[in-house]
Every structure is written in C-alpha cells, then in structure tokens.
C-alpha positions in Angstrom: -13.8 2.7 15.9 -16.5 1.5 18.3 -19.3 -0.6 16.9 -22.7 -0.8 18.5 -23.7 -4.5 18.0 -27.1 -3.9 19.7 -28.3 -1.4 17.1 -30.8 -2.7 14.5 -29.1 -3.8 11.3 -30.3 -2.8 7.8 -31.4 -5.3 5.3 -30.3 -5.3 1.7 -33.5 -3.5 0.7 -32.8 -0.7 3.2 -29.3 -0.3 1.9 -30.4 0.1 -1.7 -32.9 2.8 -0.6 -30.2 5.1 0.7 -29.6 8.0 -1.6 -26.2 9.1 -2.8 -26.7 12.4 -1.0 -27.4 10.6 2.3 -24.3 8.5 1.9 -22.1 11.5 1.1 -23.5 13.4 4.1 -22.7 10.4 6.4 -19.2 10.3 5.1 -18.7 14.0 5.6 -20.1 13.7 9.2 -17.6 10.9 10.0 -14.7 12.8 8.5 -15.6 15.9 10.5 -15.8 14.0 13.7 -12.2 12.6 13.4 -9.8 14.5 15.5 -6.0 14.1 15.1 -4.9 13.7 18.7 -1.2 13.5 17.8 -0.8 17.2 17.2 -0.1 19.5 20.2 -2.0 22.8 20.5 0.8 24.8 19.0 2.0 22.3 16.5 1.2 22.7 12.8 0.8 19.7 10.5 3.1 19.7 7.4 1.5 18.9 4.1 3.2 16.7 1.5 5.2 18.7 -1.0 5.6 21.5 1.5 8.7 23.8 1.1 11.3 22.6 3.6 14.2 24.6 2.1 14.6 26.5 5.4 14.7 23.4 7.5 18.0 22.1 8.8 18.6 18.4 9.4 21.1 17.3 12.0 22.2 13.8 12.6 25.3 12.0 13.7 27.5 10.4 11.1 29.1 7.2 12.2 32.2 5.9 10.3 32.0 2.5 8.7 32.6 -0.2 11.3 35.0 -3.1 11.0 32.2 -5.6 10.3 30.7 -3.5 7.4 31.5 -2.9 3.8 30.6 -0.5 1.0 29.0 -2.1 -2.0 30.9 -1.2 -5.2 27.6 -1.0 -7.2 25.0 0.7 -5.0 27.6 2.4 -2.7 25.6 1.6 0.4 27.2 0.5 3.6 26.1 -3.1 4.5 26.9 -5.5 7.3 29.3 -8.4 6.3 26.4 -10.8 6.4 25.1 -9.1 3.2 28.3 -9.7 1.2 27.4 -11.8 -1.8 30.8 -11.9 -3.6 33.8 -9.9 -4.6 34.3 -9.2 -8.3 37.8 -7.9 -9.3 38.4 -7.2 -5.6 35.3 -5.1 -5.2 32.6 -6.2 -2.7 29.1 -6.6 -4.0 26.0 -6.9 -1.7 23.3 -9.5 -2.1 20.8 -7.2 -3.6 23.1 -6.0 -6.4 24.3 -9.6 -7.1 20.8 -10.9 -7.6 
C-alpha cells in the first residue's frame, strides 16, 4: 500500500474528533477499492466450506524409497534422518518419540 508522506498528518485531537460513521465509511471505501488481481476473468473464487464433492484430485503416488521408513505410531513416511528409535523392531519417528 502506497503512503503519501507529504500529506499533512492529523494530531491526536483531530483523531479523537473522527466519528464512528466516518471511520466505518473509510474502511468500506478501502475494502471496495481492493481488487483481487490473482483471479482471471473467467475464474471463480471458491469460498471456505464449499461443496467439493464433484471435484476429482489427481496426483502421482510414489512408493516408499530405500532411505525412508513408515512410523509405527503415526503411519507417516519419513526420511531416515527422522528415525528416533526402534521399539520391538518397529521404527518410531522423532515427533512420536518426543
């Protein structure tokens, strides 16, 4: 957001004189002037909690590599550097061992 440093500044007395309605009107004006430039002309913004049941996710699943292990507690695949210990022959990651 650009700031005009040459404009006259308000004193504390001036700030206390601003009414609640003026402050709310300024906030509404600022909110109306914000434009979301990330959206293309035909793109629609998704709201949180939107129904995505018809959407289909596609991603590539990579098998566990030789330098990775699956934690026996959280069942996540971690790199060998995250191995804290093995209990009863089962690997446990650092987060679960803490």
